[in-house]
C-alpha positions in Angstrom: 12.2 10.8 2.2 10.6 8.3 4.5 7.0 9.0 5.4 5.0 6.8 7.7 1.2 7.0 7.4 -2.1 5.2 7.6 -3.6 7.6 5.2 -3.7 5.1 2.3 -5.4 7.4 -0.3 -2.7 10.1 0.1 0.1 7.5 0.2 -1.2 5.9 -3.1 -1.2 9.3 -4.7 2.3 10.5 -3.8 4.5 7.4 -3.2 6.6 5.5 -5.7 7.6 2.8 -3.4 5.6 1.3 -0.6 6.9 -0.7 2.3 4.4 -2.8 4.2 5.1 -4.5 7.5 3.0 -7.5 8.5 3.7 -10.5 10.8 7.2 -9.2 11.5 8.1 -9.1 7.8 9.0 -5.9 5.8 8.0 -6.1 2.2 8.8 -3.6 -0.6 6.4 -3.0 -3.5 6.0 -0.6 -6.4 3.2 1.6 -5.0 1.0 1.3 -8.1 1.0 -2.5 -8.0 0.7 -2.7 -4.2 -2.5 -0.6 -4.2 -4.0 -2.2 -7.3 -3.3 -5.9 -6.8 -1.4 -6.8 -3.7 -0.7 -10.5 -3.5 -0.3 -10.8 0.3 -3.5 -11.6 2.2 -2.6 -9.3 5.1 -1.9 -6.4 2.7 -5.1 -7.1 0.9 -7.1 -6.8 4.2 -5.1 -3.6 5.1 -5.9 -1.8 1.8 -9.5 -3.2 1.4 -11.0 0.2 2.4 -9.6 1.5 -0.9 -11.4 -1.0 -3.2 -12.8 0.9 -6.2 -10.7 3.9 -5.6 -8.8 5.3 -8.6 -5.1 5.8 -8.4 -2.8 8.2 -10.2 
């Protein structure tokens, strides 16, 4: 299933794979590592509101 959302908390709970698009590039990540320690600066800024949140 493909699900497009900006609800990051819900996405972090139910997804196994996360696709992030920034600056015209589409990047694939394992959801747990994407939300816990994303390496891309743009992705870090996008998920910053979730800092300190716990993930399943």
